[in-house]
C-alpha positions as CSV (number, residue, x, y, z in Angstrom):
1,M,42.9,55.4,34.9
2,T,45.2,56.7,37.5
3,K,43.7,57.1,41.0
4,R,43.5,60.7,42.3
5,T,43.0,62.0,45.7
6,V,40.3,64.7,45.7
7,T,38.9,66.2,48.9
8,T,35.1,66.0,48.9
9,V,32.2,67.6,50.8
10,D,31.0,65.4,53.7
11,P,27.8,63.7,52.4
12,E,25.9,64.4,55.6
13,Q,26.7,68.1,55.5
14,A,25.7,68.3,51.9
15,H,22.4,66.5,52.7
16,Q,21.6,68.8,55.6
17,R,22.2,71.9,53.5
18,A,20.0,70.6,50.7
19,V,17.2,69.8,53.2
20,Q,17.4,73.2,54.7
21,A,17.2,74.8,51.2
22,G,13.9,72.9,50.7
23,L,15.1,70.3,48.1
24,M,13.3,67.0,48.0
25,I,16.2,64.5,48.4
26,Q,16.3,61.4,46.2
27,R,19.7,60.3,47.4
28,S,22.2,61.6,50.0
29,D,25.4,60.0,48.8
30,P,26.0,61.2,46.1
31,L,23.6,64.1,46.7
32,N,20.6,64.3,44.4
33,G,17.7,66.5,45.2
34,E,14.8,68.0,43.2
35,T,13.1,71.3,43.4
36,S,9.7,71.6,45.0
37,I,7.3,72.6,42.2
38,P,5.7,75.5,44.3
39,A,9.2,77.0,44.6
40,L,9.2,77.7,40.9
41,T,6.5,80.4,41.2
42,G,7.5,84.0,40.7
43,D,10.4,85.2,38.6
44,I,11.9,83.4,35.6
45,V,15.0,82.8,37.7
46,P,14.3,81.2,41.1
47,P,16.6,81.7,44.1
48,T,19.8,79.7,43.8
49,E,19.1,77.5,46.8
50,Y,16.0,76.1,45.0
51,H,18.0,74.8,42.0
52,Y,17.9,71.1,41.7
53,V,21.2,69.1,42.3
54,R,22.3,66.1,40.3
55,N,25.5,64.3,41.1
56,H,27.0,61.0,40.1
57,F,29.8,61.1,42.7
58,R,30.6,63.0,45.9
59,I,31.0,66.8,45.6
60,P,34.7,67.9,45.1
61,L,36.1,70.7,47.2
62,L,38.4,72.7,45.0
63,A,40.4,75.7,46.1
64,A,40.3,78.6,43.5
65,A,44.0,79.5,44.3
66,S,45.3,76.1,43.2
67,W,42.6,75.2,40.6
68,R,43.6,75.2,36.9
69,L,41.9,74.6,33.6
70,A,44.0,72.8,31.1
71,V,43.2,73.1,27.4
72,T,45.2,70.4,25.5
73,G,45.0,67.9,22.7
74,L,44.9,68.8,19.0
75,V,45.8,72.4,19.5
76,D,48.9,74.4,18.5
77,R,49.1,76.4,21.7
78,P,48.0,74.5,24.8
79,L,46.8,76.7,27.6
80,T,46.6,76.5,31.4
81,L,44.2,79.0,32.8
82,T,43.5,80.2,36.3
83,L,40.2,81.5,37.5
84,D,41.6,85.1,37.4
85,D,42.6,84.5,33.8
86,L,39.1,83.6,32.9
87,R,37.6,86.6,34.8
88,R,39.8,89.0,32.9
89,M,38.4,87.7,29.6
90,P,35.2,89.2,28.0
91,S,32.3,87.8,29.9
92,Q,28.7,86.8,29.0
93,R,25.5,86.4,30.9
94,L,23.0,83.7,29.9
95,V,19.7,82.7,31.4
96,V,19.6,79.0,30.9
97,T,17.1,76.2,32.0
98,L,18.9,73.0,33.0
99,E,16.9,69.8,33.2
100,C,18.1,66.3,34.2
101,A,17.6,63.8,31.5
102,G,15.9,61.6,34.0
103,N,13.3,64.2,35.0
104,G,9.9,62.4,35.1
105,R,11.5,58.9,35.3
106,S,9.1,57.9,38.1
107,L,6.2,58.2,35.5
108,L,7.6,55.2,33.5
109,R,5.8,51.8,33.7
110,P,7.3,49.3,34.2
111,A,9.7,51.1,36.5
112,V,13.3,51.4,35.5
113,E,16.5,51.8,37.5
114,G,17.9,55.2,38.3
115,E,16.9,58.2,40.5
116,P,13.1,58.1,40.7
117,W,12.7,61.8,39.8
118,G,9.3,63.4,39.9
119,L,9.1,66.6,37.8
120,G,11.4,68.8,39.9
121,A,14.8,67.9,38.4
122,V,14.8,71.2,36.5
123,S,15.5,74.9,37.2
124,T,16.8,78.1,35.6
125,A,19.7,80.4,36.5
126,E,21.6,83.3,35.2
127,W,25.1,82.1,34.4
128,T,28.1,84.3,34.0
129,G,31.3,83.2,32.3
130,V,33.4,83.0,29.2
131,A,32.3,81.7,25.9
132,L,34.0,78.4,25.0
133,S,34.7,79.8,21.6
134,D,36.8,82.5,23.0
135,V,39.0,80.0,24.8
136,L,39.3,77.7,21.7
137,E,40.4,80.7,19.6
138,R,43.4,81.2,21.9
139,V,44.7,77.7,21.4
140,D,44.5,77.5,17.6
141,L,42.8,74.2,16.8
142,K,44.6,71.7,14.5
143,P,42.7,70.9,11.3
144,D,41.9,67.3,12.4
145,A,40.2,68.4,15.7
146,R,36.6,67.1,15.7
147,Q,35.5,66.6,19.3
148,V,35.8,68.6,22.5
149,I,36.1,66.5,25.7
150,F,35.2,68.2,29.1
151,R,36.5,66.6,32.3
152,G,35.3,67.3,35.8
153,A,37.1,66.8,39.0
154,D,34.4,64.4,40.3
155,G,34.9,60.7,40.1
156,G,34.4,57.4,41.7
157,T,33.7,53.7,41.1
158,V,31.1,52.4,38.6
159,A,29.9,48.9,38.2
160,G,31.9,46.8,35.8
161,H,34.9,49.2,35.7
162,F,38.2,49.0,37.5
163,G,39.5,52.0,39.4
164,I,38.2,55.5,39.3
165,T,36.0,56.8,36.6
166,R,35.9,60.5,36.1
167,F,32.8,62.4,34.9
168,E,33.6,63.3,31.3
169,R,31.4,64.3,28.3
170,S,32.1,65.5,24.8
171,L,30.5,67.7,22.1
172,S,31.4,67.8,18.5
173,L,32.9,71.1,17.3
174,E,29.8,71.5,15.2
175,E,27.6,71.2,18.3
176,A,29.8,73.6,20.2
177,R,29.5,76.2,17.5
178,E,25.7,75.8,17.2
179,F,24.8,75.8,20.9
180,K,27.6,78.2,22.2
181,P,28.5,76.7,25.6
182,L,29.6,78.9,28.4
183,L,32.4,78.3,30.8
184,A,30.5,79.6,33.9
185,Y,32.1,80.9,37.1
186,A,29.1,82.6,38.6
187,M,25.4,81.7,39.1
188,N,22.8,84.4,39.7
189,G,25.5,87.0,40.2
190,R,27.6,85.2,42.8
191,P,30.4,82.6,42.6
192,L,29.2,79.1,41.8
193,P,28.0,77.2,44.9
194,V,30.1,74.2,45.5
195,Q,27.2,71.8,44.7
196,H,26.8,73.5,41.3
197,G,30.4,73.2,40.2
198,Y,32.7,75.7,41.9
199,P,34.9,77.2,40.7
200,L,34.0,76.5,37.0
201,R,31.4,74.5,35.1
202,L,30.2,74.1,31.6
203,V,26.7,75.3,30.6
204,V,25.3,74.0,27.3
205,P,22.1,75.8,26.5
206,G,19.2,73.6,25.3
207,W,20.9,70.3,26.2
208,Y,20.0,68.1,29.1
209,G,22.1,68.8,32.2
210,V,24.5,65.9,31.7
211,A,26.3,67.9,29.0
212,S,27.0,70.8,31.5
213,V,30.0,69.3,33.2
214,K,30.7,70.6,36.7
215,W,34.0,71.2,38.5
216,L,35.6,71.5,35.1
217,T,39.4,71.0,35.1
218,A,40.3,70.0,31.6
219,I,39.3,70.5,28.0
220,E,40.8,68.2,25.3
221,L,40.5,68.4,21.5
222,V,40.5,65.0,19.8
223,D,40.0,63.7,16.2
224,G,37.2,61.2,16.7
225,P,34.2,60.0,18.8
226,F,34.7,59.9,22.6
227,S,33.8,56.7,24.3
228,G,33.8,57.7,28.0
229,Y,31.4,55.9,30.4
230,F,28.9,58.8,30.6
231,Q,29.0,59.2,26.9
232,T,28.5,55.6,25.7
233,E,27.3,53.5,28.7
234,R,24.8,56.0,30.1
235,Y,22.7,58.9,28.7
236,F,21.3,57.3,25.6
237,Y,17.8,56.2,24.7
238,D,17.6,52.4,24.6
239,W,14.3,51.3,23.1
240,G,15.2,47.7,22.2
241,A,15.5,45.8,19.0
242,E,12.0,46.5,17.8
243,H,12.8,50.2,17.2
244,E,14.9,51.8,14.5
245,P,17.3,53.0,15.6
246,A,17.3,51.0,18.8
247,R,19.7,53.4,20.5
248,E,20.1,57.2,20.3
249,P,22.2,59.6,22.4
250,V,20.5,62.0,24.9
251,T,21.0,65.5,23.6
252,L,18.4,68.3,23.5
253,Q,15.7,68.8,26.2
254,R,12.4,67.5,25.1
255,V,9.4,69.9,25.0
256,R,7.4,70.1,28.3
257,A,4.7,72.1,30.0
258,L,4.8,72.0,33.8
259,I,1.7,73.0,35.9
260,I,2.8,75.1,38.9
261,E,-0.7,76.2,40.1
262,P,-2.9,74.7,41.2
263,S,-1.0,71.9,42.9
264,P,-2.1,68.3,43.0
265,D,-5.0,67.6,45.5
266,Q,-5.5,71.3,46.2
267,E,-9.1,72.3,47.2
268,L,-10.5,75.1,45.1
269,P,-13.8,77.1,45.3
270,R,-16.1,77.1,42.3
271,G,-15.9,80.0,40.0
272,A,-12.8,81.8,38.6
273,M,-9.7,79.6,38.2
274,T,-6.2,80.4,37.0
275,V,-3.9,77.7,35.8
276,R,-0.2,78.7,35.7
277,G,2.9,77.0,34.6
278,L,6.2,76.9,32.8
279,A,7.1,75.5,29.4
280,W,10.4,74.9,27.6
281,S,12.1,72.9,24.8
282,G,15.8,72.5,23.9
283,G,15.1,72.7,20.2
284,S,13.3,76.1,19.8
285,P,11.1,78.6,21.7
286,I,7.6,77.5,22.8
287,A,4.9,78.1,20.1
288,R,1.8,77.3,22.3
289,V,0.6,75.7,25.5
290,E,-2.8,74.1,25.5
291,V,-4.8,73.3,28.7
292,R,-7.8,71.1,29.1
293,I,-10.0,71.4,32.2
294,G,-11.8,68.2,33.0
295,D,-13.4,66.7,29.9
296,G,-13.6,70.1,28.1
297,S,-11.9,71.2,25.0
298,W,-8.3,72.2,24.8
299,E,-7.7,75.9,25.2
300,N,-4.7,78.0,24.4
301,A,-3.0,79.5,27.4
302,Q,-1.4,82.9,27.3
303,L,2.4,82.9,26.9
304,L,3.9,85.5,29.2
305,G,7.1,87.4,28.4
306,E,9.4,87.1,25.4
307,P,9.9,83.7,23.7
308,A,13.2,82.1,24.4
309,R,15.2,79.1,23.2
310,N,17.5,78.8,26.2
311,H,15.1,79.0,29.1
312,W,11.5,78.3,30.1
313,Q,8.6,80.6,29.5
314,R,5.7,81.3,31.9
315,W,2.1,80.7,30.8
316,E,-1.4,81.0,32.3
317,L,-5.0,80.3,31.5
318,R,-7.8,82.1,33.2
319,T,-11.0,80.2,33.1
320,R,-14.1,79.4,35.2
321,V,-15.3,76.1,36.8
322,D,-18.9,75.7,38.0
323,R,-19.0,72.0,38.8
324,T,-17.8,70.4,42.1
325,G,-15.8,67.3,42.8
326,A,-12.6,65.9,41.4
327,L,-11.3,67.7,38.3
328,T,-8.2,66.8,36.2
329,I,-6.2,69.5,34.5
330,H,-3.9,68.7,31.5
331,A,-1.2,70.8,30.0
332,C,0.6,70.2,26.7
333,A,3.3,72.3,25.1
334,T,4.4,72.5,21.4
335,D,7.6,74.3,20.2
336,R,8.1,76.2,17.0
337,T,9.6,73.2,15.2
338,G,6.3,71.4,15.8
339,L,7.5,69.0,18.5
340,T,4.8,68.3,21.1
341,Q,4.3,66.1,24.2
342,P,3.1,62.6,23.9
343,A,0.0,61.4,25.8
344,Q,2.0,58.7,27.5
345,P,5.7,58.6,28.5
346,E,8.0,56.9,26.0
347,W,9.5,54.0,27.9
348,N,13.2,53.3,27.5
349,R,15.5,51.1,29.5
350,L,17.4,53.9,31.3
351,G,14.4,56.2,31.8
352,Y,15.4,59.3,30.0
353,G,13.3,62.1,28.3
354,A,9.9,61.2,29.9
355,N,7.8,64.2,28.9
356,P,4.2,63.2,28.6
357,V,1.3,65.6,28.9
358,Q,1.0,66.5,32.6
359,A,-2.2,65.8,34.6
360,V,-3.0,67.4,37.9
361,T,-6.2,66.5,39.8
362,V,-7.8,69.0,42.2
363,R,-11.0,69.1,44.2
364,V,-13.6,71.8,43.5
365,R,-16.0,72.5,46.4
């Protein structure tokens, strides 16, 4: 692939801004930082600065005035769009939870390579932009178009490959029609921050964050499967030869309940206790969250707010604890399709989709 010169954000500056925002840094170059779990209390949509950051390469610096989005390939009318062109099109606002596929990787034993995420590589934002379908309608797809490739401006070297590899992902046209991706130019009512894809990114509701390509510069329609590095050499479950199938692509977010309160090792008085958290699933809205206090029975938590497929839902359990000492709290979510969390994380070679029942141990005095 031809080398390109792209101006990038200084890694030290990016690191300092992320630290000041309160992110827990996993790596500085490229920048990868997860959200502090206590920061997720409050509204469904946390402040923008708390949103986790996942990068494979350094952050590109793109000027809106010169930026263009090219829509090419198996289309009758190729398009080149400016940011103003997109802003003049009908807009949508979507509240979407994005989660890194490696969220929870640090729970796997034996340990695997990759960012050792805890449970904070997830967050929710309100995204504003143009429906992908509206753009594709303008170009008139050829009958043999089957896949949509999305290319970001970020790129760099990867082991075993010569030259520069760009970050690229694809969706089938069927997937694009079902999950209704958004070409987003705003986040929580303001232009996209540079670390989140300014001036334009893709947002694919329900899918792990890898599908939501940042710094989007090109969309190409093709007639067959896409074999880019981040499509075929990363972001798939690799369970080994004893499983059937042994390999499966990473797509929808797996169901998960996350305990926000109380926090691990927190000291609590005997008596009334409230356990609060978040739950989500890429496949369907949450049906129930069950909580177990110590060695007691599983109890149904109260789901708060309206059920949603695209973003997490808050839940809480009000209970009472009359014993003292160490106490472990478990939370388990089930979605409306019946998918639920396993007791133990499912080990796979690249460490994706680890969503076991969460356990938090506190001390009651």
